[in-house]
Phi, psi and omega in degrees: 000127182282151179291145179296144179295140180267133178290147185301326183261008183285156177302322181296319180293323179295315179296321179296318180294320179294322181292326179287327184266359183294131180293153179295144180297145181284125178234151179079176182277153179228156175298130182278006178249323181233356174075009176286151179297145175231153180283178179299323175262109182215168181278169175226156169236152179259130170277112191293333184288318185241006176068014181280151176259135179243133174294141186219143170283169183298319183296314180292322180301319182294339180292341188239028182271354179277108183295336183272350182284143178270087184235163179281342182235157176218135181289137176278120182294178184237019183266149177231125179235154174236142182248143176284134176078155180285134178283339181241125175278179185299322181293314180298321179297317180296326179294334178286342181056043178266118187280351180240166186271036182209135177203155170232140185241137176208162179265124176269107185291330180293322180264355178054048178205163178262134180236155176239140177236144174227151186279160177190185183295337181262005182111220182265128178254134184270140174225114183291132179268120180302144182301321181297321180294320180292320178297317179296323180295317180290330177294319180283327183229075185298338180294342179287346181293350180286350180296125182280136178302143171074329190243349177229158182216157168269118180260112188245132180234133179241118183263169184298329181270008178290332177057216182288349181289347178086223186293144181272336182206156178215130178229149166264124185223160172297147183297330180291333176294323178296315181290330174297316179296316179300318179296319178297315183291324179300325183288336186240000187294134178223136175071202186283315186256009176104329179086176186296320182293322179293320179292326176294322178295321177296316180300316180295317181296313182290331174297321178291321178296316180299324181290332183267335188282149173243155181298137178281148175288129181292342181271135176297137182213162176289131182292139176290166176290161182300324181294333181283349180286336187284123180273000000 
């Protein structure tokens, strides 16, 4: 027996038509600026007013790669550099009052100051870096001046065997990599210094950074545009 025909204006016909025309559910990540789908590996832009990171497609990311433009957003570059020797000696590290052996430093252009963040059980904790300390650091290591405000950071790690020499390693990394590390550590942090699982996560993260980083030029130079970082 065949089903009775549904009248065009009947509730059943309306529901059937709506179910057929319903758009497919949104799955996966999307660009937070134009809503197009983006893959697991995608770019980010920084909203300068509130420091938030936005997922971005390639096209939207390219709109904000001019470091000199006065825009509300700035593209996070993709370069990784490594520097020889620790940028912070033991005294400078102690002045930061950072209780763990890991920090990232960047210049906040909205506040016109350099800040340092270190990881912990609550996420990233801020420690303001005095201007005099930052000026002294750039005088001793002028190549560090290539770090772009807001979108890049110096990621400094001090290990137990660093002793009086201070930090064991220093990298220039995109700011989103720093927040990725902070998020990973927050999920596994235990006790005062993070515990074994947190240190294993740091080792894994820095191994990946070392594999991507290239040696920094010891001579101070004008930083290339974000688009020029892409190999």
